[in-house]
Backbone bond lengths (Angstrom), bond angles and torsions (degrees), N, CA, C in turn:
res aa  C-N    CA-C-N  psi(-1)  N-CA   C-N-CA  omega(-1)  CA-C   N-CA-C  phi
1 P - - - 1.463 - - 1.524 110.42 -
2 G 1.332 116.49 126.39 1.450 120.82 177.60 1.525 113.77 70.25
3 L 1.322 116.94 20.82 1.464 120.27 -176.92 1.523 110.73 -59.43
4 R 1.314 117.47 -41.15 1.462 120.14 -178.66 1.528 111.34 -64.78
5 R 1.329 117.02 -33.71 1.457 121.02 -179.74 1.538 110.58 -69.34
6 R 1.333 117.16 -36.18 1.462 122.06 -178.69 1.524 112.40 -86.51
7 L 1.300 117.35 -19.81 1.463 122.23 -173.92 1.530 113.65 -55.22
8 P 1.335 120.05 -45.84 1.469 118.57 -176.13 1.528 113.99 -57.60
9 V 1.307 118.06 -40.68 1.471 120.60 -178.58 1.520 110.46 -62.45
10 F 1.331 116.77 -49.17 1.450 120.31 -178.47 1.529 111.57 -73.37
11 A 1.324 117.22 -31.43 1.471 119.95 177.64 1.520 110.55 -66.60
12 V 1.317 117.32 -42.65 1.471 120.24 178.83 1.525 110.23 -66.16
13 A 1.334 116.62 -45.69 1.471 119.57 178.14 1.526 110.35 -60.28
14 G 1.317 116.69 -43.71 1.466 120.95 178.92 1.517 111.53 -64.72
15 A 1.326 116.80 -44.69 1.471 120.18 -178.22 1.526 111.22 -64.26
16 L 1.330 116.71 -44.14 1.469 119.24 178.70 1.523 111.21 -63.77
17 S 1.313 115.85 -39.34 1.466 120.02 178.47 1.516 111.11 -65.15
18 V 1.325 115.53 -43.39 1.466 120.02 179.03 1.533 109.80 -62.62
19 L 1.312 116.91 -43.95 1.467 119.85 179.27 1.529 111.38 -63.58
20 A 1.327 116.59 -38.60 1.470 120.09 179.41 1.523 111.37 -63.87
21 T 1.326 116.84 -32.22 1.470 118.68 -179.67 1.524 112.16 -70.77
22 L 1.310 117.00 -13.36 1.466 120.65 -178.51 1.526 112.71 -88.06
23 I 1.320 116.67 5.74 1.463 120.83 178.92 1.519 107.93 -104.07
24 P 1.283 122.01 117.38 1.461 127.36 -11.92 1.528 110.33 -73.16
25 F 1.314 114.91 155.58 1.463 119.62 -177.48 1.525 110.32 -67.31
26 P 1.346 115.89 129.42 1.471 119.66 -179.96 1.536 111.39 -80.78
27 H 1.327 117.62 83.24 1.465 122.53 -173.84 1.528 114.08 -57.03
28 H 1.305 117.75 -29.77 1.464 120.31 -177.94 1.531 112.35 -83.67
29 H 1.320 116.72 -2.49 1.466 120.33 -176.89 1.530 110.78 -130.34
30 T 1.295 116.54 40.96 1.464 121.69 -178.05 1.526 112.06 -59.30
31 A 1.323 118.02 -36.73 1.474 121.08 -178.43 1.527 110.89 -60.77
32 Q 1.341 117.88 -42.07 1.459 120.42 179.03 1.525 111.16 -66.14
33 V 1.325 116.25 -40.04 1.464 120.20 -179.63 1.526 110.35 -65.54
34 V 1.324 116.62 -45.14 1.474 120.41 178.64 1.532 109.72 -63.46
35 S 1.322 116.87 -43.13 1.473 120.12 178.29 1.521 111.02 -61.21
36 A 1.322 116.99 -42.54 1.470 120.78 178.53 1.526 110.36 -60.97
37 G 1.332 116.28 -42.24 1.470 120.04 178.76 1.516 112.17 -64.30
38 V 1.329 116.36 -42.46 1.473 120.47 179.04 1.524 110.50 -63.72
39 V 1.328 116.94 -45.42 1.468 120.23 179.25 1.525 110.10 -63.33
40 F 1.348 117.60 -44.76 1.467 121.15 -179.51 1.521 111.23 -58.72
41 F 1.341 116.95 -51.58 1.458 119.51 -178.78 1.533 111.49 -68.61
42 G 1.310 117.04 -31.49 1.464 119.89 173.71 1.517 111.37 -62.15
43 L 1.319 116.85 -42.51 1.471 120.96 177.85 1.530 111.12 -62.49
44 I 1.320 116.39 -42.03 1.471 120.62 179.55 1.529 109.89 -63.35
45 I 1.317 116.92 -43.90 1.469 120.68 -179.99 1.523 110.50 -64.32
46 V 1.322 116.65 -46.08 1.473 120.05 178.31 1.525 110.22 -60.34
47 A 1.335 116.50 -46.00 1.470 120.11 -179.28 1.524 111.67 -60.84
48 A 1.320 116.20 -35.39 1.467 119.86 -178.28 1.523 113.24 -79.50
49 L 1.338 118.12 -29.51 1.461 119.88 -171.32 1.531 115.75 -102.73
50 V 1.312 117.90 -23.61 1.470 119.78 -177.07 1.535 109.69 -69.49
51 P 1.318 117.81 134.27 1.477 120.55 176.42 1.540 109.69 -77.07
52 W 1.327 117.34 81.47 1.465 123.14 -170.40 1.523 113.18 -59.20
53 R 1.304 118.84 -28.73 1.477 120.89 -179.73 1.533 111.80 -66.93
54 R 1.332 115.85 -20.49 1.474 120.09 -179.99 1.524 112.44 -99.72
55 T 1.316 117.49 5.91 1.467 121.15 179.76 1.530 109.09 -106.20
56 P 1.316 117.62 163.59 1.472 119.69 176.86 1.530 110.65 -58.46
57 P 1.327 118.22 149.60 1.472 121.64 -176.01 1.534 114.48 -56.86
58 W 1.300 117.94 -27.82 1.462 121.30 -177.54 1.521 112.90 -83.19
59 S 1.318 118.44 -14.43 1.464 120.96 -168.85 1.528 113.78 -65.22
60 W 1.328 118.46 -31.09 1.470 119.92 -177.94 1.529 112.15 -63.31
61 V 1.330 116.98 -22.69 1.466 121.46 -178.29 1.529 110.93 -66.10
62 T 1.321 117.52 -17.64 1.464 119.84 178.34 1.531 111.64 -62.90
63 I 1.324 117.53 -26.75 1.472 120.43 -179.90 1.536 110.66 -69.07
64 P 1.346 119.00 -54.24 1.471 117.20 176.89 1.532 112.99 -62.01
65 I 1.318 117.40 -34.70 1.469 119.63 177.92 1.530 110.15 -65.73
66 G 1.320 116.73 -39.54 1.464 120.64 178.09 1.525 112.81 -60.87
67 F 1.336 115.74 -27.75 1.465 119.45 178.44 1.523 111.09 -63.24
68 Y 1.338 117.18 -25.96 1.467 119.63 176.69 1.526 111.92 -63.60
69 A 1.328 117.15 -31.75 1.467 119.87 175.99 1.530 109.75 -64.50
70 V 1.330 116.12 -40.88 1.465 120.89 178.21 1.527 109.79 -61.46
71 I 1.333 116.15 -47.72 1.463 120.50 -178.73 1.529 110.70 -61.73
72 D 1.330 116.60 -45.08 1.464 119.27 -178.90 1.521 112.19 -64.44
73 L 1.317 117.51 -38.46 1.464 119.76 176.96 1.524 110.97 -62.82
74 L 1.333 115.90 -42.16 1.461 119.41 179.09 1.527 111.66 -69.65
75 R 1.329 116.38 -36.85 1.469 120.01 177.31 1.529 109.53 -64.86
76 D 1.318 116.32 -38.68 1.459 119.95 178.08 1.529 110.62 -65.43
77 A 1.338 116.36 -38.11 1.463 120.39 -179.62 1.525 112.04 -70.77
78 Q 1.326 117.44 -39.61 1.466 121.47 -174.63 1.520 113.56 -93.96
79 G 1.320 116.55 -19.95 1.460 119.28 -175.90 1.521 110.83 98.04
80 T 1.306 115.57 161.74 1.471 120.16 -174.74 1.516 113.27 -70.15
81 N 1.317 118.16 -16.88 1.460 121.25 179.07 1.521 112.10 -95.65
82 A 1.317 116.87 21.19 1.469 121.24 -177.00 1.524 112.60 -73.94
83 G 1.309 117.77 -12.35 1.459 120.39 178.71 1.511 114.07 76.16
84 I 1.328 117.17 31.05 1.461 119.34 -178.15 1.522 112.71 -108.50
85 A 1.318 117.52 13.83 1.469 120.49 -178.11 1.525 112.25 -59.10
86 A 1.327 117.38 -31.56 1.466 120.35 -179.87 1.525 111.74 -62.07
87 L 1.325 117.54 -25.40 1.470 120.55 178.45 1.528 111.88 -60.78
88 F 1.324 116.73 -28.11 1.459 119.78 -179.79 1.528 111.63 -64.63
89 L 1.330 117.62 -18.96 1.467 121.35 -179.32 1.533 112.78 -82.70
90 L 1.326 117.70 -21.08 1.472 120.50 -177.00 1.537 112.74 -60.51
91 P 1.329 119.99 -51.06 1.474 118.73 177.48 1.532 112.86 -62.37
92 V 1.337 116.25 -35.29 1.463 119.80 179.31 1.524 109.83 -63.95
93 A 1.337 116.64 -44.24 1.468 120.29 179.26 1.527 110.49 -63.02
94 W 1.332 117.39 -43.82 1.456 121.62 -179.56 1.528 109.95 -56.90
95 V 1.299 116.20 -49.08 1.464 120.15 -176.74 1.524 111.23 -71.37
96 A 1.324 117.69 -35.13 1.466 119.63 177.84 1.526 110.93 -64.16
97 F 1.325 117.43 -36.19 1.463 120.84 179.20 1.525 112.32 -71.60
98 Y 1.322 117.45 -35.57 1.461 119.73 -168.97 1.521 115.48 -121.32
99 G 1.323 117.97 -3.39 1.462 120.01 -174.52 1.511 114.04 -108.04
100 R 1.304 112.98 -167.81 1.466 122.36 178.05 1.518 108.52 -110.35
101 V 1.324 115.91 173.92 1.463 120.61 -179.95 1.519 110.44 -55.83
102 S 1.321 117.58 -45.38 1.473 119.83 -178.97 1.522 111.63 -62.81
103 D 1.340 117.65 -34.94 1.466 121.18 177.33 1.525 110.59 -65.78
104 V 1.330 115.94 -42.54 1.466 120.55 179.91 1.526 110.33 -63.72
105 I 1.323 116.60 -44.04 1.467 120.06 178.79 1.528 110.29 -61.70
106 T 1.325 116.97 -41.66 1.468 121.05 178.48 1.524 111.29 -61.13
107 V 1.324 117.23 -45.09 1.462 120.79 -178.01 1.533 110.75 -70.46
108 L 1.333 117.28 -38.14 1.466 119.38 176.91 1.529 110.83 -62.87
109 T 1.310 116.05 -41.28 1.468 120.28 177.66 1.526 110.20 -63.52
110 S 1.324 116.54 -42.22 1.467 120.95 178.37 1.524 111.26 -64.19
111 M 1.332 116.09 -39.55 1.458 119.97 178.64 1.532 110.61 -63.26
112 F 1.331 115.48 -45.72 1.460 119.67 177.71 1.527 110.28 -57.88
113 A 1.327 116.36 -45.21 1.465 120.43 179.74 1.525 111.32 -62.27
114 A 1.343 116.67 -42.99 1.469 120.35 -179.74 1.522 111.72 -64.02
115 L 1.318 116.24 -32.70 1.465 119.83 177.63 1.530 112.13 -78.84
116 A 1.336 116.53 -39.99 1.464 120.88 -170.09 1.525 114.40 -88.32
117 I 1.313 118.96 -36.32 1.473 120.83 -174.62 1.530 112.41 -56.98
118 P 1.341 119.71 -44.69 1.470 117.43 177.31 1.541 113.03 -60.34
119 L 1.332 116.69 -33.10 1.471 119.33 178.34 1.526 110.69 -66.54
120 W 1.333 116.15 -40.62 1.466 120.66 178.52 1.530 111.57 -72.11
121 A 1.338 114.83 -48.08 1.463 119.86 -171.15 1.525 113.18 -77.97
122 V 1.335 117.39 -37.80 1.463 120.54 -174.93 1.525 110.65 -104.82
123 G 1.329 115.03 -57.77 1.466 119.96 179.21 1.508 112.54 58.04
124 G 1.321 116.23 -147.76 1.457 122.01 177.26 1.511 112.97 62.03
125 A 1.323 115.26 -151.60 1.465 120.78 -178.22 1.526 112.01 -67.97
126 A 1.339 116.89 -30.68 1.464 120.22 -179.26 1.530 111.90 -67.98
127 Y 1.309 117.13 -36.55 1.466 122.89 -179.74 1.525 108.39 -135.72
128 P 1.331 117.51 78.95 1.464 121.00 -175.80 1.531 112.23 -66.81
129 E 1.331 115.51 159.03 1.461 121.57 -177.19 1.523 112.84 -59.09
130 G 1.323 117.40 -28.01 1.468 120.40 178.31 1.516 113.00 -60.04
131 Q 1.338 116.85 -18.26 1.463 120.96 179.53 1.532 112.25 -69.91
132 W 1.334 117.11 -15.94 1.475 119.31 177.20 1.526 110.32 -61.64
133 R 1.327 116.68 -32.09 1.464 120.51 176.41 1.526 109.77 -59.99
134 L 1.331 115.70 -44.18 1.464 120.76 177.80 1.523 111.04 -61.06
135 V 1.313 116.88 -42.76 1.471 121.16 179.29 1.524 110.13 -59.53
136 I 1.318 116.67 -48.74 1.468 121.09 -176.31 1.525 110.99 -67.26
137 I 1.332 117.07 -47.65 1.468 119.99 -177.62 1.521 111.15 -66.68
138 T 1.321 117.58 -45.13 1.469 120.61 -179.73 1.521 110.57 -62.57
139 T 1.314 117.56 -42.40 1.467 120.66 178.95 1.524 110.94 -65.10
140 A 1.325 117.28 -42.39 1.470 120.52 179.31 1.527 111.18 -63.77
141 V 1.326 116.71 -47.32 1.469 120.84 179.99 1.529 110.33 -63.99
142 A 1.314 117.04 -44.60 1.466 120.79 179.48 1.524 111.30 -61.76
143 T 1.311 117.19 -38.19 1.466 120.54 179.09 1.522 110.88 -64.60
144 V 1.324 116.46 -48.17 1.471 120.13 179.45 1.525 110.45 -61.83
145 L 1.324 116.84 -48.75 1.463 120.39 -178.85 1.526 112.41 -62.45
146 S 1.314 116.24 -44.88 1.467 118.85 -174.97 1.521 111.50 -66.62
147 F 1.312 117.78 -43.02 1.461 118.41 -179.31 1.527 111.73 -73.18
148 T 1.325 117.63 -29.54 1.463 120.24 174.17 1.525 110.17 -67.07
149 L 1.332 116.64 -47.03 1.469 120.49 177.49 1.528 111.05 -61.33
150 L 1.311 116.23 -43.99 1.464 120.51 -179.80 1.528 110.51 -59.79
151 E 1.326 117.04 -43.72 1.466 121.04 179.14 1.523 111.13 -64.28
152 L 1.325 117.26 -43.53 1.466 120.29 178.53 1.524 111.67 -62.60
153 V 1.313 115.86 -44.99 1.463 120.12 -179.66 1.528 110.64 -65.78
154 T 1.322 116.63 -41.91 1.467 120.75 179.11 1.527 110.50 -62.20
155 T 1.328 116.74 -44.82 1.465 121.06 178.55 1.526 110.19 -62.31
156 D 1.315 116.82 -42.34 1.463 121.34 179.02 1.527 111.07 -62.95
157 R 1.323 116.77 -43.11 1.478 120.33 178.88 1.523 110.89 -63.73
158 E 1.341 116.30 -42.56 1.470 120.03 179.01 1.521 110.68 -62.55
159 Q 1.330 116.24 -42.24 1.462 119.83 179.11 1.532 110.83 -65.61
160 A 1.316 117.10 -40.29 1.466 120.41 177.80 1.527 110.50 -63.39
161 T 1.334 117.11 -38.66 1.463 121.16 177.63 1.523 110.42 -64.32
162 R 1.345 116.45 -44.63 1.469 119.74 178.68 1.525 111.25 -62.10
163 L 1.336 116.62 -41.52 1.463 119.78 178.63 1.526 111.34 -64.28
164 A 1.316 116.57 -39.53 1.467 120.07 178.19 1.523 110.60 -64.18
165 Q 1.345 116.43 -41.29 1.464 119.81 177.93 1.524 111.07 -64.56
166 R 1.325 116.74 -41.46 1.475 120.33 177.87 1.518 110.68 -64.48
167 S 1.318 116.77 -37.52 1.458 120.81 178.49 1.523 110.49 -63.14
168 I 1.332 116.11 -41.19 1.467 120.49 178.15 1.523 109.58 -64.25
169 L 1.332 116.77 -44.03 1.468 120.55 178.04 1.520 111.29 -62.64
170 A 1.324 116.90 -41.44 1.469 120.46 178.98 1.521 110.39 -64.41
171 Q 1.325 117.46 -39.19 1.465 120.61 178.94 1.523 110.32 -65.61
172 R 1.332 116.96 -42.63 1.470 120.42 177.29 1.522 110.96 -62.55
173 S 1.337 116.33 -42.51 1.468 120.08 178.75 1.521 110.53 -62.66
174 A 1.326 117.25 -41.73 1.462 120.41 178.31 1.523 110.79 -63.78
175 E 1.331 116.93 -41.25 1.467 120.46 178.35 1.524 110.50 -64.44
176 Q 1.328 116.80 -40.93 1.472 120.77 177.78 1.522 110.88 -65.63
177 A 1.341 117.78 -37.40 1.463 121.29 178.57 1.522 110.49 -66.10
178 V 1.337 116.29 -41.31 1.470 120.30 177.88 1.525 109.50 -63.68
179 A 1.317 117.13 -44.62 1.466 121.18 179.55 1.530 110.37 -63.06
180 A 1.334 117.43 -41.97 1.473 121.05 178.93 1.523 110.58 -65.10
181 R 1.330 117.17 -40.73 1.463 120.84 178.58 1.523 110.47 -63.76
182 E 1.341 116.52 -43.92 1.464 119.87 178.99 1.524 110.83 -62.99
183 Q 1.323 116.05 -38.54 1.460 120.55 178.41 1.526 109.99 -65.97
184 L 1.337 117.38 -41.10 1.458 121.98 178.97 1.514 110.65 -65.72
185 V 1.335 117.11 -42.64 1.464 121.37 178.09 1.526 109.21 -61.60
186 S 1.326 116.93 -43.14 1.455 121.16 179.47 1.520 110.29 -62.24
187 M 1.335 116.75 -42.71 1.473 121.17 179.89 1.536 110.36 -65.50
188 L 1.318 118.49 -39.67 1.454 122.32 -179.96 1.533 110.32 -67.57
189 R 1.332 115.90 -40.88 1.473 119.65 177.93 1.529 110.57 -63.72
190 A 1.329 114.78 -40.95 1.473 118.85 179.20 1.519 110.58 -66.22
191 A 1.313 117.13 -35.20 1.471 120.19 179.76 1.512 111.10 -72.28
192 V 1.303 118.35 -35.42 1.470 122.80 179.85 1.518 110.31 -72.96
193 D 1.302 117.09 -34.40 1.473 120.56 -178.30 1.467 108.29 -76.90
């Protein structure tokens, strides 16, 4: 819901982050950089064009999850010491702000997989064992942050709903008071006449 309205903020943050990871440009890994760009812009196009209201409620989460492919391609191009681990938190934050518990769990699982699979599958000098610390710490921090954000947003939504309901009740009470006053005025006029 409202994915197109939220898309520009996350697209700009994602694009700036992606561009920052290209400094210095990894000349020997141009294919990964081009692939990351194609996937990123593909995600933006899909997010902008898909009629999300007609899709299952969980389907929008594929966009933030797809961003993990972009991050992994860039991490592969720049190396594990590229300093882009913070990018893994962007999809988690997006889903924590706008999703449900199941969406957050799905994205956290995807984040863990995006961090861990290269360590399992490639390993060696490209993905040294010390990177497991990054996987564990990033997953732990993302879990705490995402569920805290989700709780805050949920509480805020519930409070906004209660305020809206009270506003409706107050409006009805005001309308009833006006109607009662008009009825009283009519009765007083009839009594005076």
